[in-house]
C-alpha positions in Angstrom: -21.2 45.5 -17.7 -22.4 43.3 -14.5 -23.9 40.3 -16.5 -20.3 40.3 -18.4 -18.5 40.4 -14.9 -20.9 37.9 -13.5 -19.9 35.3 -16.5 -16.3 35.7 -16.1 -16.3 34.8 -12.3 -19.3 31.8 -13.0 -16.6 30.8 -15.9 -13.7 30.8 -13.8 -15.5 29.1 -10.6 -16.6 26.1 -12.9 -13.0 26.0 -14.0 -11.9 25.4 -10.2 -14.6 22.9 -9.7 -13.9 21.3 -13.3 -12.6 17.8 -11.3 -16.2 17.6 -10.0 -19.0 19.6 -11.8 -19.4 17.3 -15.1 -19.3 14.3 -13.2 -21.5 15.2 -10.5 -24.0 17.1 -12.0 -23.7 20.0 -9.7 -25.4 23.6 -10.4 -23.2 26.6 -9.3 -25.3 29.9 -8.1 -24.8 33.3 -7.1 -27.3 33.4 -4.1 -26.6 36.8 -2.5 -28.4 35.4 0.9 -25.4 32.8 1.4 -21.6 34.6 1.7 -18.2 33.6 3.6 -17.9 35.9 6.2 -14.6 34.5 8.4 -12.7 31.9 9.2 -11.0 31.3 12.6 -7.9 30.7 10.8 -6.4 30.7 7.4 -3.3 28.1 7.8 -3.9 24.4 7.8 -0.8 22.4 9.1 -1.2 18.9 7.4 0.9 16.7 9.8 -0.4 13.9 11.5 0.5 14.9 14.7 -1.2 18.3 14.2 -5.1 19.4 14.3 -5.8 20.0 10.7 -8.7 22.2 11.1 -10.3 25.5 11.0 -13.6 26.9 11.3 -15.4 28.6 8.5 -18.4 31.3 9.1 -20.9 31.5 6.6 -24.4 34.1 6.6 -27.2 33.2 5.2 -31.2 34.3 5.2 -32.3 30.7 5.5 -31.0 27.3 7.0 -28.2 26.0 5.5 -27.3 23.7 8.4 -27.3 20.8 6.0 -24.3 22.1 3.8 -21.0 20.5 3.6 -17.6 22.3 2.7 -16.2 21.2 -0.6 -12.9 21.4 -1.7 -10.8 19.4 -4.8 -8.9 17.9 -2.0 -10.5 15.2 0.5 -12.0 17.0 3.1 -14.6 16.8 5.8 -17.5 19.1 7.2 -19.6 19.5 9.7 -21.8 21.6 10.7 -21.3 23.1 14.6 -23.8 26.1 15.4 -25.7 29.1 14.4 -26.2 32.5 16.0 -29.0 34.8 14.3 -28.0 34.6 10.8 -24.3 33.2 11.0 -23.6 29.3 10.6 -20.4 28.2 12.1 -18.6 25.0 10.3 -15.5 22.9 10.8 -13.5 21.9 8.3 -11.1 19.0 8.1 -8.0 18.0 6.1 -6.8 15.6 8.3 -7.9 12.7 5.6 -5.5 14.7 2.9 -2.2 15.0 4.5 -1.0 15.9 0.6 -3.3 18.2 -0.2 -1.8 21.3 -2.1 -5.3 23.4 -2.7 -6.8 25.2 -0.3 -10.1 26.5 -2.0 -13.0 26.0 -0.4 -16.8 26.4 -1.1 -20.0 26.0 0.3 -22.4 23.3 -1.0 -25.8 22.7 -0.3 -27.5 19.1 -1.9 -26.3 19.8 -5.6 -25.8 23.4 -5.4 -22.6 25.1 -5.0 -22.8 28.8 -4.1 -20.3 31.2 -5.7 -20.5 33.6 -3.2 -18.9 31.2 -0.4 -15.7 30.5 -2.4 -12.1 30.6 -0.1 -8.5 30.0 -0.1 -7.6 28.2 2.8 -3.4 28.3 2.7 -2.6 24.6 3.2 1.4 23.9 4.5 3.1 21.4 6.5 5.1 22.0 9.5 7.9 20.6 7.5 7.5 22.8 5.4 7.9 26.1 8.1 10.5 24.4 9.5 12.8 24.5 6.3 12.3 28.0 6.1 13.1 28.4 9.3 16.3 27.1 8.7 17.3 29.0 6.3 17.2 32.1 8.8 20.5 33.3 10.8 20.1 33.2 14.9 19.4 37.1 14.4 16.8 36.7 11.9 14.9 33.9 14.0 15.1 36.2 17.5 13.6 39.1 15.0 10.3 36.6 14.5 10.1 35.2 18.1 9.7 39.0 19.2 7.0 39.2 16.8 5.5 36.0 17.6 5.3 36.8 21.3 2.8 39.4 20.8 0.1 37.0 19.6 1.2 34.5 22.4 0.6 37.4 25.0 -2.7 38.7 23.6 -4.1 35.3 23.7 -2.8 33.6 26.0 -6.1 34.2 27.9 -8.0 31.9 25.0 -5.3 28.9 25.3 -7.6 26.8 27.6 -11.1 27.6 25.6 -12.6 24.2 25.6 -14.8 25.0 22.4 -18.1 24.9 24.1 -20.6 27.4 22.4 -18.5 28.3 19.4 -21.1 30.3 17.7 -21.2 32.7 21.1 -17.6 32.5 21.8 -15.9 32.7 18.5 -13.5 35.4 19.7 -12.5 32.8 21.9 -11.7 30.3 19.7 -10.0 32.0 17.0 -7.9 33.4 19.7 -7.1 29.7 21.1 -6.3 29.3 17.1 -3.7 32.3 17.2 -2.0 31.0 20.3 -1.7 27.5 18.9 -0.1 28.4 15.7 2.2 30.9 17.4 3.2 28.4 20.0 4.1 26.1 17.0 6.4 28.8 15.1 7.9 29.5 18.5 8.9 25.8 19.4 10.1 25.0 15.9 12.2 28.1 16.5 13.5 27.1 20.1 14.2 23.9 18.7 16.6 25.2 15.9 18.1 28.0 18.5 18.8 25.2 21.3 20.2 22.6 18.6 22.7 25.0 16.8 24.6 24.6 20.0 25.0 21.5 19.7 28.1 20.2 17.6 27.8 18.0 14.6 27.9 14.5 14.8 30.6 12.6 13.0 28.4 10.9 10.1 29.5 7.0 10.0 28.9 4.9 12.8 32.4 3.5 14.2 35.0 5.4 11.9 36.6 9.0 12.8 38.3 11.8 10.6 41.4 11.4 8.6 43.7 14.8 9.2 45.1 13.4 5.4 44.9 17.1 3.1 43.7 14.2 0.6 40.5 13.3 2.9 39.8 17.2 3.3 38.1 20.3 1.4 40.2 21.7 -0.9 42.4 19.5 -1.7 43.2 19.1 -5.6 41.4 16.5 -7.9 43.2 17.6 -11.3 42.5 14.4 -13.2 39.2 15.8 -12.9 39.7 19.1 -14.8 38.5 18.3 -17.9 34.4 18.2 -16.2 34.5 19.7 -13.1 36.7 22.4 -10.9 39.3 20.1 -9.7 38.6 20.6 -6.0 37.5 18.5 -3.3 34.5 19.9 -1.7 33.8 17.7 1.5 35.1 15.4 3.7 36.1 11.9 3.3 35.5 9.1 6.3 37.1 6.0 5.1 35.5 2.3 6.1 34.0 -0.9 4.5 31.6 -1.3 2.2 27.9 -0.9 3.8 29.2 1.1 7.0 25.9 3.1 8.6 26.1 6.7 7.6 24.0 8.7 10.0 22.0 12.4 10.2 24.7 14.3 11.9 22.0 16.9 12.9 18.3 17.1 12.9 17.3 18.6 10.1 14.7 18.3 6.9 15.4 15.8 4.0 15.7 18.2 0.9 17.0 15.8 -1.9 17.3 11.8 -2.4 19.0 10.2 -5.1 18.3 6.7 -5.0 18.9 4.0 -7.4 21.8 5.5 -9.4 23.4 3.2 -11.6 27.1 3.4 -13.5 25.0 4.0 -17.0 24.6 7.9 -15.2 27.8 8.3 -15.7 27.5 9.0 -19.3 25.5 12.1 -18.7 28.9 13.8 -17.8 29.9 16.5 -20.1 33.3 16.9 -21.2 35.2 19.8 -22.2 38.0 22.5 -21.3 35.5 25.4 -21.4 32.4 24.2 -19.1 30.5 26.8 -17.7 30.4 26.5 -13.7 26.9 25.0 -13.8 27.6 22.0 -15.9 30.8 21.7 -13.9 28.3 21.8 -10.6 26.2 19.1 -12.8 28.7 16.5 -13.4 30.4 16.8 -9.5 26.7 16.0 -8.6 26.8 12.9 -11.2 29.9 11.9 -9.4 28.2 11.6 -6.2 25.6 8.2 -7.1 23.1 7.9 -4.7 22.8 10.5 -2.3 21.0 12.5 0.4 20.8 16.0 1.1 19.9 17.3 4.6 19.4 20.9 5.6 20.5 20.7 9.4 19.2 23.0 12.5 22.6 24.8 11.8 21.3 26.1 8.3 24.0 24.3 6.4 23.0 21.6 3.5 25.0 18.5 3.7 25.6 16.2 0.9 25.7 12.3 1.5 27.5 10.7 -1.4 28.7 7.7 -2.5 25.8 5.8 -0.5 25.4 2.0 -1.9 21.5 2.2 -0.3 19.2 4.7 1.1 16.9 4.1 3.8 13.5 3.6 3.5 12.4 6.0 6.1 14.3 8.7 4.5 11.8 10.8 2.6 12.2 14.0 1.2 10.6 17.0 2.8 10.4 14.5 6.1 12.0 15.7 8.9 15.3 13.3 9.8 16.3 13.4 13.3 20.0 13.4 14.7 21.6 10.0 14.9 18.8 8.7 12.2 20.0 6.3 9.8 20.6 8.0 6.0 22.1 5.0 4.3 24.8 2.4 3.9 28.1 3.5 2.2 29.2 2.0 -1.2 31.5 3.1 -4.2 32.4 6.3 -6.0 32.7 5.5 -10.0 32.9 2.6 -11.5 35.1 -0.1 -8.9 37.5 -2.3 -10.6 39.2 -5.7 -9.5 40.2 -5.2 -5.9 38.4 -1.9 -5.2 38.9 -0.8 -1.9 38.1 2.9 -1.7 34.9 2.7 0.4 34.2 6.1 1.9 31.1 8.4 2.9 31.9 11.4 0.9 30.2 14.4 2.6 30.5 18.0 2.0 28.9 21.0 4.2 27.3 24.0 1.8 27.3 27.2 4.0 24.1 29.0 3.8 24.0 32.6 2.8 21.6 33.5 4.7 19.4 35.6 2.1 16.3 35.8 4.5 14.2 36.4 1.0 15.2 33.4 -0.6 14.6 31.3 2.5 12.5 27.8 1.7 13.2 28.8 -2.0 16.3 27.5 -3.0 16.6 25.0 -6.2 19.1 22.2 -6.1 21.2 24.3 -8.5 21.6 27.1 -5.4 22.5 24.9 -3.1 25.4 23.1 -4.9 26.7 26.8 -6.1 26.8 27.6 -2.2 30.6 27.7 -0.8 31.5 24.5 1.1 32.7 24.5 4.7 36.4 25.6 5.2 36.6 26.8 1.1 40.2 27.9 0.5 41.2 27.6 4.2 44.9 26.4 4.7 45.1 22.6 5.5 45.8 23.5 9.2 42.6 25.4 9.4 40.6 23.1 8.0 41.9 20.6 10.7 40.8 23.3 13.4 37.5 24.3 12.0 36.7 20.0 11.5 37.4 19.9 15.7 35.5 23.0 16.3 32.6 21.4 14.0 32.3 17.6 14.9 32.0 16.5 18.5 
């Protein structure tokens, strides 16, 4: 029975390591004298300005100081110290900021020790940030209250200088816990402080119009056969090529660039379309676009862009005032076309903490738009309360 079980485990590990095993000629072994014990921290933050390292501890009855830590990602490792039969290794993910697999295993020469396989959580600060942006103020404050325990408990370790890690592993682990808690606390503080600011007007040198046709809820009856026939956002008139800027700090969750007039052929027409199809049609009408999840937990759709700035990349941080792109046209322009404007809709987050960080594009489009069903005067007041 145990041989059968061992065979299944071995087969699973061979599959996990298939990217290497048949090329490198490595040997998978199960040695009861070599095993994984613990880690200083299970979460690796893959950011250029973060310390993408942790320390892993293994036990062995023979010298494994020559071993390395291996992964399907491009990691580096080094032996740090030993104490009795414990061996301490640093693993560094700094060379692979796009890693999506946290599995690690100990390798000594050509042997890979199956007893040492361990899964780390590789993520990005921007991913954590994007998740927190889906939290309400009170939910964020609850998280901060929980973080305060780790900060208070481990504050005595924050200045530990990493000397004699084998003998002071508790200090190193406490320092790691403190730093992780501080990272999360800083992100939440940034969000809560940012929510006290109003949004910027998102086109440099241009202002809003109070005309009903330029505001949410204006009728678009000529689109009744393929959308809901309602204007969901704000239009800011200007010239071709005006600069659109980030109205708030946030995370870029979607970029559509290189839109072509032929893409309009994807619109589906009909009198009995599902709401989902109407939203997809509306998405096509937006042309080149950028979606930003803001500090205020909304998602803003920048639409009808002539071009998207090269620094705007999906899932990267965008900062308040940063250039998003240049304004363009909507639909297929005719001779004498002069309807240049930025159309942007602000989709209001429903604060479902169980979905935080896991919404798909269809769900963003289905959120209520800011000012939905308010009267014209109420929308104007909302606009004045929302923007500087």
